[in-house]
TIMI-2910 file (N, C-alpha, C, CB; in pm, 1 decimal, decimal comma, always signed):
<rs>
+----------+----------+----------+----------+----------+----------+----------+----------+----------+----------+----------+----------+------+
!      n_x !      n_y !      n_z !     ca_x !     ca_y !     ca_z !      c_x !      c_y !      c_z !     cb_x !     cb_y !     cb_z ! resn !
+----------+----------+----------+----------+----------+----------+----------+----------+----------+----------+----------+----------+------+
! +14365,2 !  +9182,0 ! +16582,8 ! +14301,9 !  +9219,6 ! +16437,6 ! +14425,9 !  +9288,9 ! +16390,0 ! +14150,8 !  +9325,9 ! +16433,4 !  Met !
! +14534,4 !  +9294,2 ! +16309,4 ! +14650,7 !  +9374,0 ! +16283,6 ! +14612,0 !  +9539,7 ! +16217,5 ! +14743,6 !  +9279,2 ! +16174,3 !  Ser !
! +14647,4 !  +9573,9 ! +16220,3 ! +14593,4 !  +9765,8 ! +16175,9 ! +14660,4 !  +9752,5 ! +16067,3 ! +14651,4 !  +9933,6 ! +16280,2 !  Arg !
! +14817,8 !  +9664,8 ! +16013,8 ! +14946,7 !  +9654,4 ! +15901,5 ! +14810,5 !  +9629,8 ! +15791,4 ! +15103,1 !  +9490,0 ! +15924,0 !  His !
! +14790,3 !  +9554,3 ! +15748,0 ! +14707,4 !  +9537,9 ! +15588,7 ! +14627,6 !  +9632,2 ! +15563,4 ! +14613,4 !  +9415,8 ! +15565,0 !  Pro !
! +14577,4 !  +9671,7 ! +15677,1 ! +14490,7 !  +9832,9 ! +15589,3 ! +14598,9 ! +10004,3 ! +15603,6 ! +14281,9 !  +9879,9 ! +15719,8 !  Ile !
! +14652,4 !  +9984,6 ! +15662,3 ! +14847,1 ! +10103,6 ! +15659,4 ! +14889,7 ! +10048,1 ! +15534,0 ! +15022,5 ! +10059,6 ! +15818,0 !  Ile !
! +14873,8 !  +9897,1 ! +15470,2 ! +14912,7 !  +9847,7 ! +15335,4 ! +14828,4 !  +9889,6 ! +15215,9 ! +14913,0 !  +9703,7 ! +15338,2 !  Ile !
! +14708,7 !  +9823,7 ! +15286,0 ! +14661,8 !  +9874,9 ! +15117,4 ! +14631,3 ! +10034,5 ! +15146,1 ! +14486,2 !  +9779,9 ! +15040,6 !  Thr !
! +14619,3 ! +10107,5 ! +15201,4 ! +14588,7 ! +10309,1 ! +15209,1 ! +14708,8 ! +10257,7 ! +15160,2 ! +14561,4 ! +10454,7 ! +15371,7 !  Ala !
! +14825,1 ! +10230,7 ! +15174,7 ! +14996,3 ! +10334,8 ! +15088,3 ! +14948,2 ! +10297,1 ! +14929,3 ! +15235,0 ! +10231,5 ! +15133,5 !  Leu !
! +14887,6 ! +10156,2 ! +14941,4 ! +14906,9 ! +10069,7 ! +14828,5 ! +14771,2 ! +10234,3 ! +14718,0 ! +14827,1 !  +9829,9 ! +14874,1 !  Gly !
! +14726,0 ! +10216,4 ! +14811,4 ! +14628,2 ! +10312,8 ! +14708,6 ! +14692,1 ! +10446,3 ! +14679,1 ! +14474,8 ! +10350,5 ! +14778,1 !  Leu !
! +14751,2 ! +10531,6 ! +14772,5 ! +14827,3 ! +10651,2 ! +14756,8 ! +14883,0 ! +10678,5 ! +14662,1 ! +14903,9 ! +10667,5 ! +14825,8 !  Ala !
! +15013,6 ! +10538,7 ! +14651,8 ! +15069,2 ! +10503,0 ! +14529,4 ! +15067,0 ! +10492,1 ! +14412,6 ! +15085,4 ! +10449,2 ! +14527,0 !  Cys !
! +14889,5 ! +10454,7 ! +14336,8 ! +14880,8 ! +10365,0 ! +14271,5 ! +14766,2 ! +10534,8 ! +14160,8 ! +14815,4 ! +10184,3 ! +14362,8 !  Ala !
! +14750,1 ! +10562,8 ! +14320,3 ! +14685,7 ! +10749,0 ! +14239,6 ! +14761,2 ! +10806,2 ! +14183,8 ! +14641,9 ! +10880,4 ! +14327,3 !  Ala !
! +14867,7 ! +10851,7 ! +14280,0 ! +14988,0 ! +10910,7 ! +14196,6 ! +15017,9 ! +10860,5 ! +14113,9 ! +15093,1 ! +10927,9 ! +14239,4 !  Ala !
! +15044,5 ! +10799,3 ! +14076,5 ! +15152,2 ! +10690,4 ! +13922,6 ! +15037,0 ! +10736,0 ! +13870,1 ! +15201,4 ! +10467,7 ! +13908,1 !  Leu !
! +14870,9 ! +10760,9 ! +13879,7 ! +14762,2 ! +10779,8 ! +13713,9 ! +14738,3 ! +10935,0 ! +13735,4 ! +14561,0 ! +10670,1 ! +13703,8 !  Ala !
! +14838,7 ! +10994,2 ! +13783,9 ! +14776,4 ! +11167,5 ! +13772,1 ! +14881,2 ! +11180,2 ! +13634,6 ! +14822,4 ! +11316,0 ! +13950,1 !  Gln !
! +14806,9 ! +11337,8 ! +13596,6 ! +14897,8 ! +11379,1 ! +13407,6 ! +14926,8 ! +11383,3 ! +13486,4 ! +14910,1 ! +11473,8 ! +13262,4 !  Pro !
! +15040,5 ! +11407,2 ! +13415,4 ! +15195,5 ! +11506,2 ! +13398,8 ! +15119,5 ! +11667,2 ! +13439,9 ! +15285,3 ! +11505,2 ! +13177,9 !  Pro !
! +15268,3 ! +11695,2 ! +13521,3 ! +15207,8 ! +11816,5 ! +13532,8 ! +15310,1 ! +11893,6 ! +13408,5 ! +15211,2 ! +11880,7 ! +13706,1 !  Ala !
! +15178,0 ! +12045,8 ! +13335,7 ! +15270,6 ! +12046,5 ! +13184,5 ! +15300,6 ! +12232,7 ! +13214,8 ! +15142,7 ! +11989,1 ! +12982,0 !  Thr !
! +15292,9 ! +12273,2 ! +13289,9 ! +15320,5 ! +12391,2 ! +13305,5 ! +15461,3 ! +12479,9 ! +13305,9 ! +15267,8 ! +12397,5 ! +13396,6 !  Glu !
! +15437,6 ! +12612,1 ! +13229,0 ! +15579,6 ! +12656,2 ! +13133,6 ! +15584,4 ! +12679,5 ! +13005,7 ! +15677,7 ! +12565,4 ! +13130,6 !  Gly !
! +15720,2 ! +12689,8 ! +12952,8 ! +15752,2 ! +12672,4 ! +12857,7 ! +15846,2 ! +12499,3 ! +12854,2 ! +15815,1 ! +12807,4 ! +12828,2 !  Glu !
! +15800,8 ! +12509,0 ! +12692,8 ! +15932,4 ! +12333,2 ! +12683,0 ! +15941,4 ! +12314,5 ! +12529,1 ! +15845,7 ! +12125,9 ! +12765,8 !  Trp !
! +16036,7 ! +12233,8 ! +12491,4 ! +16103,4 ! +12257,7 ! +12349,0 ! +16018,9 ! +12061,1 ! +12290,0 ! +16358,3 ! +12284,5 ! +12364,6 !  Arg !
! +16019,2 ! +12112,1 ! +12193,3 ! +15911,6 ! +11955,8 ! +12135,1 ! +16074,9 ! +11899,4 ! +12048,8 ! +15702,7 ! +12007,1 ! +11964,5 !  Ala !
! +16088,3 ! +11769,1 ! +12043,9 ! +16166,2 ! +11728,1 ! +11952,1 ! +16056,9 ! +11600,9 ! +11867,4 ! +16317,4 ! +11676,6 ! +12029,6 !  Ser !
! +16033,0 ! +11625,5 ! +11718,2 ! +15973,7 ! +11529,6 ! +11623,0 ! +16048,7 ! +11495,9 ! +11551,8 ! +15878,3 ! +11559,6 ! +11553,9 !  Tyr !
! +15955,7 ! +11418,6 ! +11493,2 ! +15993,2 ! +11389,5 ! +11323,2 ! +15889,2 ! +11434,9 ! +11182,6 ! +16002,0 ! +11214,8 ! +11310,3 !  Ile !
! +15878,9 ! +11461,3 ! +11105,1 ! +15772,1 ! +11466,8 ! +11043,4 ! +15879,5 ! +11514,4 ! +10865,0 ! +15642,1 ! +11593,8 ! +11137,9 !  Met !
! +15788,5 ! +11422,7 ! +10811,2 ! +15861,8 ! +11427,4 ! +10622,6 ! +15942,6 ! +11357,6 ! +10609,6 ! +15936,9 ! +11551,1 ! +10554,5 !  Gly !
! +16033,8 ! +11272,2 ! +10788,0 ! +16170,0 ! +11220,7 ! +10776,7 ! +16300,6 ! +11340,0 ! +10806,8 ! +16178,0 ! +11159,5 ! +10620,1 !  Gly !
! +16202,7 ! +11463,5 ! +10860,6 ! +16311,4 ! +11546,7 ! +10879,9 ! +16255,3 ! +11567,6 ! +11051,2 ! +16322,8 ! +11697,5 ! +10757,9 !  Met !
! +16404,2 ! +11564,9 ! +11047,1 ! +16399,9 ! +11643,1 ! +11257,6 ! +16394,8 ! +11724,3 ! +11273,8 ! +16492,4 ! +11649,3 ! +11368,2 !  Gln !
! +16244,1 ! +11774,8 ! +11417,9 ! +16169,6 ! +11918,9 ! +11305,9 ! +16133,3 ! +12007,9 ! +11501,9 ! +15924,1 ! +11843,9 ! +11144,4 !  Arg !
! +16130,8 ! +12106,5 ! +11501,7 ! +16158,0 ! +12172,7 ! +11679,4 ! +16092,7 ! +12205,9 ! +11719,7 ! +16227,4 ! +12266,4 ! +11728,0 !  Gln !
! +16027,1 ! +12228,4 ! +11816,3 ! +15901,0 ! +12380,2 ! +11827,7 ! +15887,0 ! +12414,5 ! +11958,1 ! +15723,9 ! +12352,9 ! +11776,5 !  Ala !
! +15884,5 ! +12481,9 ! +11999,1 ! +15857,9 ! +12562,6 ! +12092,5 ! +15734,3 ! +12557,0 ! +12143,2 ! +15882,8 ! +12670,8 ! +12059,2 !  Glu !
! +15730,4 ! +12504,7 ! +12288,1 ! +15581,1 ! +12439,8 ! +12356,9 ! +15490,1 ! +12551,7 ! +12477,1 ! +15635,8 ! +12274,5 ! +12462,8 !  Val !
! +15413,0 ! +12669,7 ! +12513,2 ! +15392,0 ! +12723,0 ! +12615,7 ! +15304,5 ! +12654,2 ! +12644,7 ! +15377,4 ! +12839,1 ! +12622,5 !  Ile !
! +15266,9 ! +12667,8 ! +12836,9 ! +15118,4 ! +12567,6 ! +12892,2 ! +15172,0 ! +12643,5 ! +12971,2 ! +15075,6 ! +12384,0 ! +12915,4 !  Phe !
! +15002,8 ! +12753,9 ! +12940,4 ! +14965,9 ! +12744,6 ! +13087,2 ! +14778,8 ! +12712,1 ! +13105,5 ! +15019,3 ! +12913,0 ! +13163,9 !  Lys !
! +14790,1 ! +12686,4 ! +13202,3 ! +14675,6 ! +12577,5 ! +13284,2 ! +14597,3 ! +12437,1 ! +13129,9 ! +14488,0 ! +12731,8 ! +13370,3 !  Gly !
! +14460,9 ! +12520,6 ! +13118,6 ! +14458,6 ! +12439,5 ! +12992,7 ! +14460,1 ! +12419,6 ! +12871,7 ! +14413,9 ! +12407,0 ! +12985,6 !  Asp !
! +14570,7 ! +12518,7 ! +12834,3 ! +14606,7 ! +12569,2 ! +12689,9 ! +14684,1 ! +12595,4 ! +12680,7 ! +14565,8 ! +12647,0 ! +12630,1 !  Ala !
! +14743,7 ! +12730,9 ! +12562,8 ! +14848,6 ! +12659,5 ! +12584,0 ! +14914,0 ! +12765,1 ! +12385,8 ! +14803,4 ! +12432,5 ! +12611,5 !  Gly !
! +15025,5 ! +12721,3 ! +12393,9 ! +15063,5 ! +12766,3 ! +12201,8 ! +15167,2 ! +12624,0 ! +12131,3 ! +15206,8 ! +12969,2 ! +12189,5 !  Thr !
! +15129,9 ! +12585,6 ! +12054,3 ! +15300,3 ! +12496,3 ! +12047,0 ! +15341,8 ! +12597,5 ! +11849,3 ! +15267,5 ! +12196,4 ! +12027,7 !  Trp !
! +15452,9 ! +12640,8 ! +11866,7 ! +15550,6 ! +12711,3 ! +11705,2 ! +15659,3 ! +12556,7 ! +11622,0 ! +15727,1 ! +12889,9 ! +11791,2 !  Met !
! +15599,8 ! +12560,2 ! +11573,6 ! +15716,2 ! +12480,4 ! +11495,4 ! +15810,9 ! +12578,5 ! +11453,8 ! +15667,2 ! +12396,8 ! +11362,9 !  Ala !
! +15963,5 ! +12564,5 ! +11494,1 ! +16001,6 ! +12636,2 ! +11455,4 ! +16125,2 ! +12638,1 ! +11228,0 ! +16051,1 ! +12653,2 ! +11607,5 !  Tyr !
! +16067,6 ! +12771,0 ! +11191,4 ! +16150,9 ! +12744,3 ! +11065,1 ! +16267,4 ! +12662,2 ! +11055,3 ! +16194,1 ! +12854,6 ! +11020,4 !  Asn !
! +16297,4 ! +12539,2 ! +10980,3 ! +16352,9 ! +12453,3 ! +10965,1 ! +16447,6 ! +12425,1 ! +10833,7 ! +16269,8 ! +12385,6 ! +10989,3 !  Gln !
! +16417,0 ! +12473,4 ! +10700,2 ! +16394,9 ! +12451,6 ! +10617,0 ! +16443,7 ! +12579,4 ! +10530,1 ! +16283,0 ! +12404,8 ! +10627,0 !  Ala !
! +16481,1 ! +12550,2 ! +10453,1 ! +16375,5 ! +12652,8 ! +10336,3 ! +16275,8 ! +12696,0 ! +10281,0 ! +16373,1 ! +12653,8 ! +10266,8 !  Ala !
! +16208,1 ! +12572,0 ! +10257,5 ! +16074,9 ! +12561,3 ! +10238,7 ! +15999,1 ! +12606,7 ! +10317,2 ! +16040,0 ! +12461,3 ! +10225,4 !  Arg !
! +16051,2 ! +12568,6 ! +10506,9 ! +15942,4 ! +12651,2 ! +10574,3 ! +15913,8 ! +12797,5 ! +10550,3 ! +15965,1 ! +12645,5 ! +10704,5 !  Asp !
! +16041,1 ! +12878,0 ! +10467,3 ! +15969,3 ! +13038,0 ! +10481,3 ! +15860,1 ! +13022,2 ! +10432,5 ! +16031,7 ! +13166,8 ! +10407,0 !  Arg !
! +15824,1 ! +12959,0 ! +10302,4 ! +15744,0 ! +12998,8 ! +10256,6 ! +15605,9 ! +12955,4 ! +10384,8 ! +15755,1 ! +12948,2 ! +10109,1 !  Asn !
! +15583,1 ! +12858,0 ! +10446,0 ! +15495,6 ! +12812,4 ! +10533,3 ! +15404,1 ! +12863,1 ! +10594,9 ! +15537,6 ! +12774,3 ! +10599,9 !  Asn !
! +15308,7 ! +12901,1 ! +10610,5 ! +15268,9 ! +12958,1 ! +10673,7 ! +15127,1 ! +12866,3 ! +10811,2 ! +15243,5 ! +13060,5 ! +10567,0 !  Pro !
! +15241,3 ! +12763,3 ! +10789,2 ! +15147,9 ! +12671,8 ! +10951,4 ! +15331,2 ! +12687,1 ! +10970,7 ! +15020,3 ! +12427,9 ! +10943,7 !  Cys !
! +15373,6 ! +12707,5 ! +11004,4 ! +15520,1 ! +12705,0 ! +11109,7 ! +15561,7 ! +12850,1 ! +11085,7 ! +15669,4 ! +12579,2 ! +11058,1 !  Thr !
! +15649,2 ! +12941,9 ! +11251,0 ! +15717,4 ! +13052,4 ! +11260,1 ! +15577,2 ! +13138,9 ! +11353,0 ! +15776,8 ! +13112,7 ! +11090,4 !  Gly !
! +15526,5 ! +13086,1 ! +11364,5 ! +15369,7 ! +13126,2 ! +11412,7 ! +15355,9 ! +13042,2 ! +11560,7 ! +15229,8 ! +13063,1 ! +11280,0 !  Arg !
! +15305,0 ! +13116,4 ! +11663,9 ! +15243,0 ! +13015,4 ! +11747,6 ! +15026,1 ! +13013,3 ! +11726,5 ! +15311,6 ! +13072,6 ! +11933,2 !  Arg !
! +15065,2 ! +12835,7 ! +11759,0 ! +14897,5 ! +12835,0 ! +11739,5 ! +14881,1 ! +12756,2 ! +11886,1 ! +14820,6 ! +12732,2 ! +11572,1 !  Met !
! +14727,7 ! +12815,9 ! +11854,5 ! +14619,6 ! +12743,6 ! +12021,9 ! +14640,9 ! +12618,3 ! +12032,2 ! +14428,6 ! +12743,1 ! +12023,5 !  Pro !
! +14657,6 ! +12588,7 ! +12117,2 ! +14615,9 ! +12400,1 ! +12195,8 ! +14535,9 ! +12466,3 ! +12285,1 ! +14764,0 ! +12272,0 ! +12296,1 !  Met !
! +14447,4 ! +12345,3 ! +12312,8 ! +14367,9 ! +12343,1 ! +12435,3 ! +14446,0 ! +12113,5 ! +12479,2 ! +14117,3 ! +12390,0 ! +12373,8 !  Val !
! +14428,9 ! +12190,9 ! +12599,9 ! +14433,2 ! +12038,0 ! +12701,5 ! +14269,0 ! +11994,6 ! +12708,7 ! +14505,0 ! +12071,9 ! +12902,7 !  Val !
! +14264,8 ! +11874,4 ! +12597,9 ! +14070,5 ! +11827,7 ! +12598,9 ! +14129,2 ! +11713,5 ! +12700,1 ! +13955,1 ! +11748,0 ! +12399,5 !  Glu !
! +14224,7 ! +11591,1 ! +12785,9 ! +14225,5 ! +11481,2 ! +12868,7 ! +14379,3 ! +11501,5 ! +12921,6 ! +14186,5 ! +11334,0 ! +12788,7 !  Ser !
! +14361,2 ! +11480,6 ! +13091,6 ! +14426,9 ! +11467,6 ! +13198,8 ! +14383,8 ! +11318,7 ! +13218,4 ! +14396,1 ! +11575,1 ! +13309,3 !  Arg !
! +14331,5 ! +11199,6 ! +13228,9 ! +14325,2 ! +11172,9 ! +13278,4 ! +14444,4 ! +10984,2 ! +13239,1 ! +14196,6 ! +11226,9 ! +13302,3 !  Glu !
! +14428,5 ! +10933,2 ! +13387,3 ! +14551,5 ! +10813,2 ! +13412,8 ! +14675,2 ! +10773,7 ! +13369,1 ! +14518,1 ! +10716,6 ! +13392,8 !  Gly !
! +14709,2 ! +10974,9 ! +13391,8 ! +14874,1 ! +10929,0 ! +13398,0 ! +14916,5 ! +11034,2 ! +13215,3 ! +14899,9 ! +10669,0 ! +13387,8 !  Gly !
! +14832,1 ! +11036,5 ! +13162,1 ! +14777,4 ! +11073,9 ! +12979,2 ! +14754,5 ! +11218,0 ! +12977,2 ! +14605,7 ! +10993,5 ! +12917,3 !  Ala !
! +14816,7 ! +11281,9 ! +12884,2 ! +14759,3 ! +11403,8 ! +12854,5 ! +14742,2 ! +11367,7 ! +12680,5 ! +14865,7 ! +11547,7 ! +12907,5 !  Leu !
! +14627,7 ! +11522,2 ! +12648,6 ! +14584,5 ! +11479,9 ! +12497,3 ! +14522,4 ! +11626,3 ! +12503,0 ! +14465,7 ! +11320,5 ! +12460,4 !  Gln !
! +14606,9 ! +11667,5 ! +12381,7 ! +14632,5 ! +11817,6 ! +12368,6 ! +14616,0 ! +11805,0 ! +12152,0 ! +14846,4 ! +11876,1 ! +12465,8 !  Val !
! +14511,9 ! +11944,3 ! +12182,9 ! +14499,8 ! +11965,9 ! +11987,3 ! +14516,4 ! +12059,0 ! +12023,3 ! +14373,2 ! +11944,2 ! +11865,3 !  Leu !
! +14650,4 ! +12067,7 ! +11901,6 ! +14715,4 ! +12233,7 ! +11875,7 ! +14594,1 ! +12247,2 ! +11729,8 ! +14957,0 ! +12247,2 ! +11817,4 !  Val !
! +14492,5 ! +12391,3 ! +11756,1 ! +14433,6 ! +12405,8 ! +11661,5 ! +14504,9 ! +12492,7 ! +11603,2 ! +14318,6 ! +12426,3 ! +11675,2 !  Gln !
! +14585,0 ! +12443,0 ! +11456,7 ! +14650,9 ! +12521,8 ! +11391,0 ! +14562,2 ! +12616,2 ! +11264,7 ! +14758,1 ! +12433,2 ! +11345,0 !  Arg !
! +14411,7 ! +12537,6 ! +11197,6 ! +14357,3 ! +12566,6 ! +11091,5 ! +14264,8 ! +12696,9 ! +11271,5 ! +14265,5 ! +12398,5 ! +10959,7 !  Ser !
! +14269,9 ! +12726,5 ! +11359,9 ! +14176,4 ! +12840,7 ! +11431,8 ! +14271,7 ! +12957,4 ! +11372,5 ! +14160,1 ! +12834,8 ! +11631,9 !  Ala !
! +14394,6 ! +12948,5 ! +11366,0 ! +14505,0 ! +13077,7 ! +11351,2 ! +14540,5 ! +13051,7 ! +11204,1 ! +14661,5 ! +13073,6 ! +11465,8 !  Glu !
! +14579,9 ! +12963,9 ! +11108,1 ! +14540,8 ! +13031,3 ! +10999,0 ! +14457,1 ! +12910,4 ! +10881,3 ! +14686,9 ! +13108,4 ! +10940,2 !  Val !
! +14441,9 ! +12920,9 ! +10800,8 ! +14266,9 ! +12838,3 ! +10780,0 ! +14412,5 ! +12783,4 ! +10694,1 ! +14054,1 ! +12926,2 ! +10688,6 !  Pro !
! +14361,2 ! +12651,8 ! +10613,7 ! +14455,5 ! +12567,0 ! +10498,1 ! +14516,5 ! +12518,6 ! +10610,5 ! +14564,3 ! +12648,0 ! +10368,0 !  Gly !
! +14575,1 ! +12522,4 ! +10738,8 ! +14661,3 ! +12447,7 ! +10770,7 ! +14539,5 ! +12368,8 ! +10884,3 ! +14811,0 ! +12527,6 ! +10820,0 !  Cys !
! +14639,3 ! +12208,9 ! +10842,7 ! +14535,9 ! +12113,3 ! +10975,9 ! +14542,7 ! +12150,2 ! +11161,7 ! +14605,6 ! +11921,9 ! +10969,6 !  Thr !
! +14429,1 ! +12035,4 ! +11191,0 ! +14475,2 ! +12014,3 ! +11374,3 ! +14567,1 ! +11918,0 ! +11340,2 ! +14344,6 ! +11947,2 ! +11511,5 !  Asp !
! +14627,5 ! +11888,3 ! +11472,9 ! +14696,4 ! +11732,4 ! +11570,2 ! +14628,2 ! +11775,4 ! +11673,3 ! +14890,4 ! +11700,6 ! +11614,4 !  Phe !
! +14649,8 ! +11648,7 ! +11707,7 ! +14687,9 ! +11611,6 ! +11834,9 ! +14799,3 ! +11526,9 ! +11859,1 ! +14591,8 ! +11559,1 ! +11888,7 !  Arg !
! +14822,1 ! +11548,6 ! +12001,1 ! +14944,0 ! +11463,5 ! +12142,2 ! +14904,9 ! +11391,7 ! +12220,7 ! +15014,4 ! +11541,8 ! +12250,3 !  Leu !
! +14952,1 ! +11232,5 ! +12193,5 ! +14836,0 ! +11182,3 ! +12345,7 ! +15047,2 ! +11148,5 ! +12393,0 ! +14639,6 ! +10952,8 ! +12322,0 !  Glu !
! +15020,1 ! +11211,3 ! +12555,8 ! +15150,4 ! +11202,2 ! +12596,3 ! +15193,8 ! +11183,9 ! +12721,0 ! +15203,4 ! +11291,3 ! +12563,4 !  Leu !
! +15273,8 ! +11123,2 ! +12751,9 ! +15269,2 ! +11084,5 ! +12910,2 ! +15398,8 ! +11089,9 ! +12935,1 ! +15207,0 ! +10939,4 ! +12957,7 !  Arg !
! +15468,7 ! +11170,4 ! +13093,0 ! +15530,9 ! +11182,3 ! +13110,7 ! +15626,8 ! +11026,7 ! +13148,5 ! +15495,7 ! +11277,0 ! +13163,4 !  Ala !
! +15787,9 ! +11079,7 ! +13137,0 ! +15872,7 ! +10958,5 ! +13149,2 ! +15958,3 ! +11059,7 ! +13173,0 ! +15898,5 ! +10840,7 ! +13032,9 !  Val !
! +16097,0 ! +11021,9 ! +13283,2 ! +16183,4 ! +11037,5 ! +13348,9 ! +16211,8 ! +11226,2 ! +13344,0 ! +16289,8 ! +10931,0 ! +13296,5 !  Glu !
! +16051,9 ! +11256,4 ! +13378,9 ! +16082,2 ! +11450,7 ! +13385,8 ! +16057,5 ! +11484,0 ! +13255,3 ! +16261,8 ! +11521,1 ! +13426,4 !  Gly !
! +16050,1 ! +11400,2 ! +13092,2 ! +15941,2 ! +11462,3 ! +12944,6 ! +15834,0 ! +11419,3 ! +12968,1 ! +15965,9 ! +11413,8 ! +12782,0 !  Arg !
! +15784,3 ! +11440,4 ! +12813,5 ! +15710,1 ! +11431,4 ! +12819,1 ! +15690,3 ! +11364,2 ! +12684,6 ! +15669,4 ! +11521,5 ! +12866,9 !  Leu !
! +15616,5 ! +11152,6 ! +12716,2 ! +15674,4 ! +11115,1 ! +12550,9 ! +15540,0 ! +11110,4 ! +12468,3 ! +15766,4 ! +10939,0 ! +12532,6 !  Glu !
! +15545,9 ! +11026,5 ! +12362,6 ! +15404,1 ! +10995,1 ! +12261,3 ! +15412,0 ! +11041,4 ! +12178,3 ! +15276,8 ! +11025,4 ! +12285,5 !  Gly !
! +15317,0 ! +11055,0 ! +12102,6 ! +15296,4 ! +11045,5 ! +11950,8 ! +15161,8 ! +11143,9 ! +11934,6 ! +15269,6 ! +10869,8 ! +11892,7 !  Met !
! +15258,2 ! +11204,9 ! +11777,8 ! +15160,8 ! +11296,6 ! +11753,4 ! +15097,5 ! +11258,7 ! +11638,1 ! +15206,6 ! +11425,6 ! +11746,5 !  Gly !
! +14935,1 ! +11265,3 ! +11614,0 ! +14832,0 ! +11250,4 ! +11503,9 ! +14803,5 ! +11307,5 ! +11392,6 ! +14742,6 ! +11259,6 ! +11538,3 !  Arg !
! +14849,6 ! +11373,8 ! +11312,5 ! +14773,6 ! +11452,3 ! +11192,9 ! +14762,4 ! +11410,1 ! +11062,2 ! +14825,6 ! +11569,7 ! +11171,8 !  Met !
! +14683,9 ! +11462,8 ! +10985,5 ! +14661,1 ! +11397,6 ! +10860,3 ! +14749,2 ! +11293,9 ! +10772,6 ! +14642,9 ! +11492,7 ! +10789,2 !  Ala !
! +14899,5 ! +11376,8 ! +10783,0 ! +15014,4 ! +11301,5 ! +10704,7 ! +15057,7 ! +11174,2 ! +10780,7 ! +15147,6 ! +11398,1 ! +10685,3 !  Glu !
! +14987,5 ! +11195,8 ! +10941,9 ! +15031,6 ! +11032,1 ! +11003,5 ! +15100,8 ! +11077,4 ! +11102,8 ! +15130,3 ! +10915,4 ! +10907,1 !  Gly !
! +15175,2 ! +11009,2 ! +11134,4 ! +15176,5 ! +10966,4 ! +11304,2 ! +15304,5 ! +11048,1 ! +11357,6 ! +15202,1 ! +10771,7 ! +11339,3 !  Glu !
! +15379,6 ! +11048,8 ! +11421,0 ! +15484,6 ! +11059,7 ! +11443,5 ! +15566,7 ! +11110,9 ! +11608,4 ! +15496,1 ! +11128,3 ! +11340,9 !  Met !
! +15678,3 ! +11056,0 ! +11610,6 ! +15737,0 ! +11051,2 ! +11749,9 ! +15808,0 ! +11224,8 ! +11786,6 ! +15873,9 ! +10909,3 ! +11748,0 !  Pro !
! +15687,8 ! +11187,6 ! +11965,6 ! +15695,1 ! +11396,7 ! +12010,2 ! +15770,0 ! +11333,3 ! +12138,5 ! +15486,0 ! +11535,7 ! +12060,1 !  Val !
! +15935,7 ! +11452,1 ! +12171,8 ! +15930,2 ! +11430,1 ! +12350,3 ! +15953,3 ! +11569,1 ! +12352,1 ! +16059,4 ! +11318,4 ! +12452,2 !  Val !
! +15868,1 ! +11650,1 ! +12443,4 ! +15876,1 ! +11721,5 ! +12509,6 ! +15946,4 ! +11732,7 ! +12613,5 ! +15803,7 ! +11733,6 ! +12519,7 !  Leu !
! +16053,1 ! +11814,2 ! +12595,1 ! +16182,3 ! +11932,6 ! +12716,6 ! +16168,0 ! +11991,6 ! +12755,5 ! +16278,4 ! +12007,4 ! +12710,2 !  Thr !
! +16107,3 ! +11970,9 ! +12916,1 ! +16142,1 ! +12098,3 ! +12950,0 ! +16222,3 ! +12230,0 ! +12954,6 ! +16141,2 ! +12084,6 ! +12999,5 !  Lys !
! +16194,3 ! +12372,5 ! +12977,5 ! +16354,1 ! +12457,9 ! +12993,8 ! +16348,1 ! +12497,6 ! +13017,8 ! +16440,0 ! +12507,9 ! +12950,0 !  Lys !
+----------+----------+----------+----------+----------+----------+----------+----------+----------+----------+----------+----------+------+
</rs>
């Protein structure tokens, strides 16, 4: 009886497990996304399963928007199957600001996915700083 099928099976399982690992997130990221037809950016900081999201003030109308220009708390809700689900809790910082969720996957050193807000979905790309 040959040991090769066992070794190949073990390597295959190890590779499958590695592929299904959630993406590493620790540290500072720059988010790019489109909201309301405008290209936007945010600073994202992950510390364990928590962190902050700060949308930059990028237009004259943002200067008076209490939901931009300040760090909003976020929490990682799930790290399963190679995916990351994050809840940005803007309402915890500023009453009246809506919370939103990010669903992200690692793609070539970036995190890519969708943000889901009351206003609709937005494509999101996070690049490590």
